[in-house]
C-alpha positions in Angstrom: 101.7 55.6 11.5 99.8 57.8 13.8 98.4 60.9 12.2 97.4 64.0 14.2 95.0 66.8 13.2 93.0 69.5 14.9 89.3 70.0 15.0 87.1 72.7 16.5 83.9 72.0 18.4 81.4 74.2 20.2 81.3 73.9 23.9 78.5 76.0 25.3 78.9 79.5 23.8 82.6 78.9 23.3 84.7 77.0 20.7 87.5 74.7 21.6 90.3 73.2 19.5 91.0 69.5 20.1 93.8 67.4 18.7 92.8 64.1 17.2 95.4 61.3 17.0 94.5 58.3 14.9 95.7 55.2 16.7 94.9 51.6 15.6 91.1 51.5 15.2 90.2 54.5 17.3 91.0 58.2 17.7 92.6 59.7 20.8 91.1 63.1 21.8 93.8 65.5 23.2 93.3 68.8 24.9 96.1 71.0 26.3 98.6 68.1 25.8 96.7 65.5 27.7 94.4 62.6 26.6 90.8 63.4 27.4 89.7 60.0 26.1 89.1 58.3 22.8 86.3 57.7 20.3 85.8 54.9 17.8 83.2 54.1 15.1 81.2 51.0 15.6 78.6 50.0 13.0 78.4 53.5 11.8 77.9 55.1 15.2 80.6 56.9 17.2 81.2 55.7 20.7 83.2 56.9 23.7 85.8 54.3 24.7 86.5 53.2 28.3 89.7 54.8 29.6 91.1 51.3 30.3 91.0 50.5 26.5 93.0 53.6 25.5 96.8 53.3 25.0 98.0 56.6 26.3 101.5 56.1 25.1 103.7 58.8 26.5 100.9 61.4 26.8 99.5 62.3 30.3 95.9 62.0 31.1 94.1 65.3 30.8 93.1 66.8 34.2 90.8 69.8 34.3 92.3 72.8 36.1 89.6 75.0 37.4 92.0 77.7 38.2 93.6 77.8 34.8 92.6 80.2 32.0 91.6 77.6 29.5 88.1 76.4 29.0 87.5 73.3 31.1 85.7 70.6 29.2 84.7 67.0 29.9 84.6 64.5 27.2 81.2 62.7 27.3 78.6 61.2 25.1 77.2 64.6 24.2 80.5 65.5 22.4 81.1 62.1 20.8 78.9 62.5 17.8 80.2 66.1 17.2 83.8 64.9 17.3 83.0 61.9 15.1 81.4 64.2 12.5 84.5 66.4 12.5 86.7 63.4 12.0 84.6 62.2 9.1 84.7 65.8 7.7 88.5 65.9 8.0 88.9 62.6 6.0 86.3 63.6 3.4 88.2 66.9 2.8 91.5 65.0 2.5 90.1 62.8 -0.3 88.9 65.7 -2.4 
């Protein structure tokens, strides 16, 4: 069963809320209802997955809208470790 939860990460001087959806052996990263990408843990390190490896299911791909009012972010290697740490924190809190 896929489990979704929210995390908050800093992006510049702002904070954004991302939805994380556990799927198979990786985690989809969702922002404003679209999939930004996915991360997985490999040998203790968090890695950004290639978009071709991610099963989007019925969710659309996230597309930045520079005219919108939301903060436009791009998922890249800089955020992967932060997102991974928040995922680990979520699961460690769940076990307490």
